[in-house]
C-alpha positions, 0 to 999 in steps of 0.5 A: 525600479518600477514594477512590471504591471499585471492588470487585473491581478487582484481579480485573477487571484480571487477568481482562481482561488474561488474556482479551484478551492485554493487558499488565496496565499496558495494562488499567490505563491504559485503565481510568484513561482510562475513569474520567476520561471517566466523570468528564467525563460526570458533570460535564457532567450536573450542570452542563448549563448550562455549555458546556465547551471541548473541552480543558477537562479536559486538566489532569485525571487519575485516580489508580488504586489497584488493590490498594486497589480505588479511585480519585481524580480529580486536577487540576493547577492554577496558583496565582493571586491571584484565581481566574477558572477553578476547574478550572484555578486555585487561590488562593494563600491556600488553598494557603498554608494547607498550604504557606506557601512557595507562590508565584503561578505555581506548580502544585499537584495538587488532589484534586477527587474528588466525594463524592456517592454518585451520582458513584460509581454514575454513574462505574461505569456510564459506565466500563463503557461507555467501558472496552470501547472503550478496551480495543479502542483499546489492543489495536488500537494494540498490534497495529499496533506489533507487526506494522508491521515485519512488513509485506511478509513471510510469516506462518503463518495458521490459518482461523477463519471466513468472513464475506461471502466474506472469510476471517478468519484468526489469525496470530502475529508469533512469539516466543510472542506471542498470535494476532490476527485478519487478513482475507483478502478474496475478491480476495486468495484462491486459487481452489485453496485450501480455507478450511475452519476450522483449515486452516493456510497461509502468507499475505503480510502486505500491510497493517497498517491504521492508525487506529481501523478496526473489525474485523481490523487486518491485511490478508493475501493468498494472491494477491499476488506478494510471497508468491511472492518471500518463499517463494523467499527462505525456500527459497533460502539464496542469496537470503537471502545476497544471492548471488541476487536476484529482479529482477522478478516477474509473477503471475496468481494468479486468471486472468480465465478459468477455462480458464487456471490460475494462473501466475507468472514470476520473473526472477533474477540473481546477483552471482557468476559461478560461480552459476546463479541459475535452478538455485539457485531450482529446487534439486536435482531441483526440491526448492526450487521444488517446496516453493513450488509445493506451498504455492501449490497446484500453481501453475505457476512459470517461473524465468527468467534476467534480462539487462540486454540487453532482447532477451535478457531478453524471449526468456528471459521467453517461456520455455518457448517457443524464440525465433528473434529479438527485434526492438526495433522501438520502444525509445522506447515499449518495443515489441518484435516476437518471431519464433518458428517456427510450431510455437512460436507457440501456446506463446509466446502461451500459453493465452488469451495468458497466457504473453506477457501475463506476459512483457510484465508481467515485462519492461515491454515491449509484445511482439508474437509473430510467425511468423518466415517471414510476418514476414520477408516482411512486413518486405521489403514494408515496407522496399520502401515505406520503412518501418522495420518491418511492422505500424507504426502512424501514431504509431510511423511519426511517431516513426521519422521524427523520429528519422531527421530528428534523426540526419540533422541530427546533433542531440541530443534536446534540441536537436532538440526545441528546433528543433521547438518554434521551428518550430511557434511560427513556423508558428503566428505565420504562421497568426495573421498570415494571419488578421489580413490576412483580418480587415483585408480584410473592412473594405474594399470593392473597386472592380472597375474600378480594383482599388482598395480603398476603406474601408467606410462 
């Protein structure tokens, strides 16, 4: 059968490919899908009394000839003796007119292109409607494939516009690839940034959206702690070479109060004894850390040395405050009392509690800052009362008593917990027995003179 003509097809494919930054084969694939959808709609329009199954047209395809400027509709059909479903089957007799060697069970491709002029007009209209969506879907899939491996990395971004407090930016995966749009929501922005059109900055690719989501497919951030980690990795060769490693990071890019500026604490360690990990991150005369600070609009950054010893780690995390002593008062719930001199108290706590708050997030410990002299006085008073440390809560006291009992009995944790479970079950059994006796007593009257219980009734 003759092809359905599509005048200017080659020029249209070339134009769409160029304008949407899509490979030519992606455009033609989308066009084939759109034409097939147009054929399905045509069939459903002329056969309104027929209920088609959802996958009825699964064996149909479109043969597109870009150079000739036209297309045909083809269907793969099974050869049968007697046709029950003309869209999926073809008779052996009909096939053998052209292919005498054909047999039942074989499959053939049948040209089912409608010859009516109405189909050509309808296909052209419906194809335009479907093609735009198909191209968006293809573009979305390409973006997802291109950027999926770049999640959790830093990209160069350029501000395009602002839509309802969300900044729309353009980013590129590099290697000469075209730019695509990404969204920077309000909560991922920095208050110190100025998002004017064409402003250039580095962003953290937080997420590549999957599925058929409308709008930008990329979520980027300026406030995520991952941005700081990646910026240091780019500035410090020792991190890239795995000589220095970033163990933990705590960031408050947008503090709850306007009176407090953004701040980050980052804990680093090294596998080399002769390498100073903190010095490596700071760089000669602060050159490396200043590059990171400049990118983050002068955000305050504390680089501290990680330690496997919790007390040392906590003391380091409270930098720049000088710590006198760290007491791990309740390791079970990771609670520590940190003692500092009076002149270091406000520095350790930080403005509106920011320093201790970040230190707690960095280390994973609950940190209480105490002035050393007043704490030691409170400690003496607590120990005189048999308490392990001052300011103890009832729940903490119960844990302390259980640990003391376990140590006195010389039991392992599991043995001690099993003992407590059995004791609780025994106690619960005694309580039930007392309740049973009480119920039985209610069923008797007592003779006061002889103190003899008589059954009621």
